[in-house]
C-alpha positions as a printed Julia matrix, in Angstrom:
226×3 Matrix{Float64}:
  91.59  152.06  145.96
  92.57  152.96  142.39
  92.42  150.57  139.46
  96.2   150.11  139.65
  96.01  149.26  143.35
  93.31  146.66  143.01
  94.64  143.07  143.17
  94.68  141.45  139.78
  92.67  138.24  139.32
  94.64  135.03  139.46
  95.43  133.27  136.23
  92.77  130.61  135.66
  93.64  126.94  135.69
  92.59  126.73  132.03
  95.03  129.53  131.21
  97.78  127.75  133.12
  97.06  124.54  131.19
  97.36  126.56  127.98
 100.75  127.83  129.16
 101.89  124.28  129.89
 100.71  123.25  126.42
 102.69  126.06  124.81
 105.82  125.24  126.83
 105.59  121.53  126.0
 104.82  122.11  122.33
 107.96  124.21  122.08
 110.06  121.81  124.15
 108.93  118.31  123.1
 111.76  117.03  125.32
 112.31  118.43  128.81
 115.85  117.64  129.95
 115.79  116.86  133.68
 118.9   118.7   134.84
 120.78  118.33  138.11
 123.64  120.8   138.51
 126.62  119.37  140.39
 128.92  122.39  139.91
 128.03  126.03  139.53
 130.51  126.46  136.69
 128.56  123.93  134.61
 125.36  126.01  134.53
 125.93  128.12  131.44
 128.01  125.75  129.27
 125.52  122.92  129.86
 122.56  125.11  128.97
 124.4   126.41  125.9
 125.2   122.87  124.73
 121.57  121.8   125.08
 120.36  124.92  123.29
 122.84  124.42  120.45
 121.38  120.94  120.03
 117.85  122.33  119.82
 116.71  121.88  123.43
 115.81  125.33  124.75
 113.28  124.51  127.47
 115.01  123.29  130.62
 113.78  121.67  133.83
 116.39  122.49  136.47
 115.86  120.28  139.51
 116.38  121.11  143.16
 118.22  117.81  143.68
 121.43  119.71  144.39
 122.41  122.84  146.27
 122.97  124.63  142.96
 119.43  124.31  141.61
 118.08  127.68  142.72
 121.27  129.46  141.66
 121.08  127.81  138.24
 117.51  129.03  137.72
 118.51  132.57  138.7
 121.59  132.6   136.49
 119.79  131.21  133.46
 116.86  133.6   133.78
 119.27  136.54  134.02
 121.9   135.5   131.49
 119.96  133.3   129.04
 116.57  135.03  128.78
 115.93  133.36  125.42
 115.59  129.99  127.18
 112.49  128.77  129.0
 113.58  127.71  132.48
 111.46  125.71  134.89
 112.07  124.12  138.29
 111.83  120.4   138.98
 111.82  118.23  142.11
 109.77  120.82  143.97
 108.5   118.99  147.04
 106.61  121.49  149.18
 105.17  124.99  149.36
 108.4   126.57  150.65
 110.36  125.16  147.72
 107.61  126.37  145.39
 107.97  129.9   146.8
 111.76  129.73  146.43
 111.71  128.77  142.75
 109.02  131.36  142.11
 111.31  134.01  143.61
 114.23  132.68  141.55
 112.26  133.34  138.35
 111.15  129.85  137.32
 108.68  129.94  134.43
 107.05  126.64  135.32
 107.2   124.12  138.16
 107.33  120.32  138.05
 106.86  117.97  141.0
 107.64  114.24  141.28
 104.38  113.6   143.16
 101.48  115.42  144.77
 100.14  116.55  148.1
  97.06  118.68  148.67
  99.31  121.52  149.82
 101.51  121.53  146.72
  98.45  121.32  144.46
  96.92  124.31  146.26
 100.22  126.19  145.96
  99.97  125.69  142.21
  96.41  126.97  142.18
  97.5   130.08  144.11
 100.55  130.8   141.94
 100.72  132.58  138.61
 103.34  130.02  137.51
 101.9   126.87  135.9
 102.46  123.65  137.83
 102.91  120.25  136.2
 102.22  117.82  139.05
 103.66  114.32  139.09
 101.25  111.39  139.33
 101.33  107.63  138.85
  97.76  106.52  139.64
  94.17  107.37  138.63
  93.41  108.49  142.2
  96.2   111.06  142.04
  94.87  112.34  138.72
  91.46  112.75  140.34
  92.97  114.71  143.25
  94.45  117.17  140.79
  91.39  117.13  138.55
  89.19  118.3   141.44
  91.33  121.45  141.7
  91.29  122.16  137.97
  94.49  120.44  136.82
  94.37  118.9   133.35
  98.09  118.45  132.66
 100.29  115.99  134.59
 103.71  114.4   134.62
 103.6   110.59  134.72
 106.48  109.55  136.99
 108.24  107.18  137.04
 106.76  106.51  133.62
 108.15  103.09  132.7
 107.67  101.62  136.18
 104.14  103.05  136.29
 103.01  101.28  133.12
 104.54  103.44  130.42
 102.79  103.67  127.06
 100.13  101.14  128.06
  99.21  103.13  131.18
  98.89  106.4   129.27
  96.66  104.71  126.68
  94.48  103.36  129.5
  94.26  106.75  131.2
  92.87  108.14  127.94
  89.57  106.31  128.55
  88.33  107.86  131.79
  90.44  111.02  131.47
  89.84  112.16  127.93
  90.8   115.8   128.55
  94.07  115.01  130.35
  97.5   115.2   128.74
 100.78  113.89  130.08
 104.53  114.42  130.15
 106.0   110.97  130.86
 109.34  111.09  132.68
 111.46  108.28  134.12
 112.77  105.55  131.87
 112.15  107.47  128.65
 115.04  106.91  126.25
 115.89  106.86  122.52
 114.43  103.36  122.16
 110.94  104.29  123.38
 110.59  108.06  123.05
 108.79  107.86  119.71
 106.27  105.38  121.13
 105.38  107.9   123.82
 105.22  110.87  121.48
 102.92  108.98  119.11
 100.17  109.03  121.78
  97.58  111.77  121.38
  97.49  112.45  125.13
 101.26  112.95  125.42
 102.39  116.55  125.02
 106.13  116.09  125.61
 108.55  113.79  127.44
 111.16  114.27  130.13
 114.56  112.66  129.83
 118.17  112.58  130.94
 119.91  110.48  128.3
 121.49  113.56  126.7
 122.93  114.5   130.11
 125.37  111.7   130.87
 127.11  112.64  134.13
 130.55  111.72  132.8
 130.1   114.07  129.83
 129.19  116.91  132.16
 132.01  116.12  134.58
 134.53  116.13  131.71
 133.07  119.24  130.07
 132.24  117.31  126.91
 129.74  119.92  125.76
 130.09  118.94  122.1
 128.85  115.45  122.9
 125.89  116.81  124.84
 125.06  119.1   121.92
 125.26  116.18  119.47
 123.11  113.92  121.64
 120.54  116.69  122.06
 120.38  117.2   118.31
 119.95  113.45  117.8
 117.12  113.41  120.34
 115.28  116.2   118.57
 115.84  114.5   115.21
 114.18  111.35  116.58
 111.04  113.34  117.24
 111.17  115.05  113.84
 111.13  111.57  112.3
 108.05  110.53  114.31
């Protein structure tokens, strides 16, 4: 077997955490996107990007999710495109094949955590309890999504997690909005937030891309003022 034929070592969990850190540092806000119509893929992404949001979490909550990831990776290579609402190993494999640059789950199972260990794509697993953090921690995970954030204790919960889990950082998603986003981002163990308030379904349905761009710019300005 030649050097070129030898299997390359898997990316370490520490290296994957560093990738997540870099993605989140660039993003600060991850828009949680559900595509209802294929024709919305590019104009929606362009509106978000024009407003300063260039890292996108495209969910598999609709039949257009995989297609959206493929289209954006091919036609908007300057954007960072991840997959959200990945529920099992088969979905993980599908988004990997579609070109997703990172994967986000709403919760965890041992199988999905192991899929993330096996993959070269960094996984941001969703948790809501200390026990779930410990499940991921045992496999080398140090970065998690807190979901649903507000229902799961919000800012107070993340502060409390900082005691026993000093090397863990979070992306809170679920209930994050303009009124509380700065409170989350002020926490040292928060690396970015996930949100949907710049993606009002009526704006998308009506093709009001200018409004989405403006709302995205306002969201980023809120963080700049933090």
